[in-house]
C-alpha positions in Angstrom: 26.9 36.7 81.9 28.7 40.0 81.9 29.0 41.3 78.2 31.8 43.6 77.2 32.5 45.7 74.0 36.2 45.4 73.5 39.0 45.1 70.9 40.4 42.0 69.4 44.0 42.3 68.1 44.7 41.2 64.6 47.5 41.8 62.1 51.1 40.9 62.2 54.0 41.7 64.5 54.3 45.5 64.9 51.4 45.9 62.5 48.4 46.0 64.8 44.8 46.0 63.4 41.9 45.8 65.8 38.3 44.6 65.5 35.6 45.9 67.8 33.7 43.0 69.2 31.1 42.1 71.8 32.2 39.2 74.0 31.7 37.4 77.2 34.0 39.0 79.8 35.4 35.6 80.7 36.6 34.8 77.1 40.2 35.5 76.2 41.1 38.7 74.3 41.5 37.0 70.9 39.2 34.1 71.7 35.4 33.5 71.3 33.2 36.4 70.7 29.4 37.0 70.2 29.4 39.7 67.4 31.8 41.8 65.5 30.5 45.5 65.3 33.4 47.3 63.6 37.1 47.8 63.1 40.0 50.2 64.0 43.2 50.6 62.1 45.6 52.8 64.0 48.5 52.7 61.5 46.8 54.2 58.5 46.9 58.0 58.0 44.3 59.1 58.9 43.2 56.4 61.3 40.4 54.2 60.0 37.6 53.6 62.3 34.3 52.0 61.3 31.5 51.2 63.8 28.1 49.6 62.8 25.9 52.1 64.7 22.7 50.0 65.0 24.6 47.0 66.4 26.6 49.1 68.8 23.5 51.0 70.1 21.7 47.7 70.5 24.4 46.1 72.6 24.8 49.3 74.7 21.1 49.4 75.5 21.2 45.7 76.3 23.7 46.4 79.1 27.1 45.6 77.3 29.9 47.6 79.2 32.6 49.1 76.8 36.3 48.9 78.0 38.2 52.2 78.3 39.6 52.2 74.7 36.4 50.9 73.2 34.5 53.7 74.9 36.9 56.2 73.5 36.4 54.8 70.0 32.6 54.7 70.4 32.7 58.4 71.4 34.9 59.2 68.5 32.5 57.6 66.1 29.6 59.5 67.7 27.8 56.3 69.0 28.3 56.6 72.8 26.4 59.9 73.1 23.2 58.5 71.4 22.7 56.1 74.2 
């Protein structure tokens, strides 16, 4: 089972809000997931980003592969350098 760290889109039309989740790579973008590890609000000023460090590090050490955008957000929060 390939596990990915990726974004799940929430919010209304033209008001995106994202949750950072850990999911099986075969599940749909907004479908079933294993665990929620944070959130990202791109519309707030400044942008809100909160990542649970312990959960993110645990999943990265267990082999979860972040998507490009999730990797950027993990680097911005300082989690990706710790692994």
